[in-house]
C-alpha positions in Angstrom: 24.7 -104.6 -54.2 25.6 -102.9 -50.9 29.1 -104.3 -51.0 29.5 -103.1 -54.7 28.3 -99.6 -53.8 30.6 -99.1 -50.8 33.6 -100.7 -52.7 33.0 -98.2 -55.5 33.1 -95.3 -52.9 36.4 -96.6 -51.5 38.1 -97.3 -54.8 37.0 -93.9 -56.0 38.9 -92.5 -53.1 42.1 -93.5 -54.8 41.5 -91.5 -57.9 38.9 -88.9 -57.2 38.8 -85.7 -55.0 37.7 -86.5 -51.4 34.3 -84.6 -51.5 33.0 -86.6 -54.4 34.4 -89.9 -53.4 33.2 -90.0 -49.8 29.9 -88.1 -50.1 27.9 -91.1 -48.4 30.8 -92.5 -46.4 29.0 -91.6 -43.1 26.7 -94.5 -43.6 29.3 -97.0 -42.3 31.3 -97.4 -39.1 34.9 -96.3 -39.2 37.4 -98.5 -37.4 40.9 -97.0 -36.7 43.5 -99.5 -35.5 46.8 -98.8 -33.9 49.2 -101.6 -32.8 52.1 -100.6 -30.5 55.6 -102.4 -30.1 54.7 -103.4 -26.6 51.8 -105.5 -27.6 49.0 -102.9 -27.0 46.2 -102.8 -29.5 44.0 -99.7 -29.7 40.8 -99.3 -31.6 38.7 -96.2 -32.3 35.2 -96.8 -33.7 33.2 -93.9 -35.0 29.5 -93.8 -36.1 27.6 -90.8 -37.5 23.9 -91.0 -36.3 22.9 -87.8 -38.0 22.9 -89.2 -41.5 22.6 -93.0 -41.1 19.2 -94.6 -41.7 20.3 -97.6 -39.5 21.2 -95.5 -36.5 18.5 -93.5 -34.8 20.3 -91.6 -32.0 23.4 -91.6 -29.8 22.2 -94.3 -27.6 21.6 -96.7 -30.6 25.0 -95.6 -31.9 26.8 -96.7 -28.7 25.1 -100.1 -29.0 26.1 -100.4 -32.6 29.7 -99.7 -31.7 29.6 -102.3 -28.9 28.6 -105.0 -31.3 30.0 -104.1 -34.7 33.4 -105.9 -34.2 34.7 -108.9 -32.3 38.3 -110.1 -31.8 39.3 -113.4 -33.4 42.0 -115.4 -31.7 42.5 -118.8 -33.3 39.0 -120.3 -33.2 37.7 -118.0 -30.6 35.4 -115.0 -31.4 35.3 -112.7 -28.4 33.6 -109.3 -27.8 35.8 -106.3 -27.4 34.6 -105.8 -23.8 35.9 -109.3 -22.9 39.4 -107.7 -22.8 38.7 -104.0 -21.9 35.8 -101.6 -21.6 34.8 -99.2 -24.3 35.1 -95.4 -23.5 32.5 -93.3 -25.3 32.7 -89.6 -26.4 31.0 -87.4 -28.9 32.6 -85.3 -31.8 31.5 -83.3 -34.6 34.3 -84.1 -37.0 36.1 -87.2 -38.3 39.8 -87.8 -37.7 42.1 -86.5 -40.4 43.2 -90.0 -41.6 39.7 -91.3 -41.8 37.8 -92.2 -45.1 35.8 -89.0 -44.5 38.6 -86.5 -43.6 37.4 -83.0 -42.3 39.0 -81.4 -45.5 36.4 -83.2 -47.7 33.3 -83.1 -45.3 33.8 -80.5 -42.5 30.4 -81.2 -41.1 29.3 -80.7 -38.4 28.5 -84.3 -37.8 27.0 -86.1 -34.9 29.5 -88.7 -34.1 29.7 -91.2 -31.3 33.3 -92.4 -30.8 34.2 -95.6 -28.8 37.9 -95.9 -27.7 39.1 -99.3 -26.8 42.7 -100.7 -25.9 44.0 -103.9 -24.6 47.3 -105.6 -24.1 47.6 -108.6 -26.4 51.2 -109.4 -26.7 52.4 -112.3 -29.0 49.1 -112.7 -30.7 47.9 -113.1 -34.2 44.5 -111.6 -34.2 41.7 -110.5 -36.6 38.7 -108.3 -36.3 35.4 -109.9 -37.3 32.3 -107.9 -38.3 29.0 -108.9 -36.7 26.9 -111.3 -38.7 23.4 -110.5 -40.0 23.6 -106.7 -39.7 23.2 -103.8 -42.1 26.0 -101.9 -40.5 29.3 -102.1 -42.5 32.7 -101.3 -41.2 35.6 -99.7 -42.9 38.8 -100.6 -41.0 42.4 -99.3 -41.5 45.6 -99.3 -39.6 46.6 -95.8 -38.5 50.4 -96.6 -37.9 51.0 -98.5 -41.2 50.9 -96.9 -44.6 50.3 -99.4 -47.5 52.1 -99.3 -50.9 50.8 -96.6 -53.3 49.1 -99.2 -55.4 47.2 -100.6 -52.5 44.1 -99.4 -50.8 44.4 -98.4 -47.2 40.8 -99.3 -46.3 39.4 -102.8 -45.6 35.6 -103.2 -46.0 33.9 -105.6 -43.6 30.4 -106.7 -44.2 28.3 -109.1 -42.0 30.7 -111.7 -40.8 33.8 -110.7 -42.8 37.2 -111.0 -41.1 40.1 -108.4 -41.4 43.6 -109.4 -42.4 45.6 -110.8 -39.5 47.5 -108.4 -37.2 50.5 -109.7 -35.3 51.5 -108.2 -32.0 54.9 -108.3 -30.5 55.6 -110.8 -27.7 56.9 -108.7 -24.8 57.8 -110.3 -21.4 55.9 -108.6 -18.6 57.7 -106.5 -16.0 56.0 -108.6 -13.3 57.2 -111.9 -14.9 60.8 -110.5 -15.0 60.7 -109.5 -11.4 59.3 -112.8 -10.3 62.0 -114.6 -12.1 64.7 -112.6 -10.3 63.1 -113.3 -7.0 63.0 -117.0 -7.7 66.6 -117.0 -8.6 67.5 -115.1 -5.4 65.5 -117.5 -3.3 67.4 -120.4 -4.8 70.8 -118.9 -4.5 70.6 -117.4 -1.0 70.4 -120.8 0.9 73.5 -122.0 -1.1 75.3 -118.8 -0.2 74.5 -119.2 3.4 75.7 -122.7 3.4 78.9 -121.7 1.7 79.6 -119.0 4.3 78.8 -121.4 7.2 81.1 -124.0 5.7 84.0 -121.5 5.2 83.6 -120.1 8.6 83.6 -123.6 10.2 86.9 -124.5 8.3 88.5 -121.4 9.4 87.7 -122.1 13.0 88.9 -125.6 12.7 92.2 -124.5 11.2 92.6 -121.8 14.0 92.0 -124.5 16.7 94.6 -126.8 15.3 97.2 -124.0 15.1 96.5 -123.1 18.8 97.0 -126.7 19.9 
């Protein structure tokens, strides 16, 4: 029943004015995903503890945001903080592209925001919702707009996984520099040997001419 109710809210957002469609949207966690061309993945998680019966205060909201999503890489399920720490802040309004934009519900809200980013080049990853929890997550990709007939939002409930996100494989600067140094180390002895051989031959030719 919970899934059906929230799905109705999200679907209504495609056809109804924002204030009506998202009146109870602050009872789920918002997850805003951005994927850069250099393989960086950024995630912004937002929880409203002022009007959510499952979150009592800011401290509990921070704990909820720590646990609500994991990263899925192949068969592995890893916590966000396995890759990078979460940075917490507080706000009184949702972002403009959230399911609860300020134009529809200006607040003020009591929001805890967790910002996270990690470099995961050349990966095919998913976000997986925590199992056995009443906290639902609405996830969307901020840097990618779907077709007009498709919903932008993905609802994740207790163990659900998001669609796959592919990151670009980018060679690291350190790796490129290391490769250049290795080439130089291999070429330099050959160059020294060539110069020594050439010098020896010139000396030999000069000695013969003098004789």
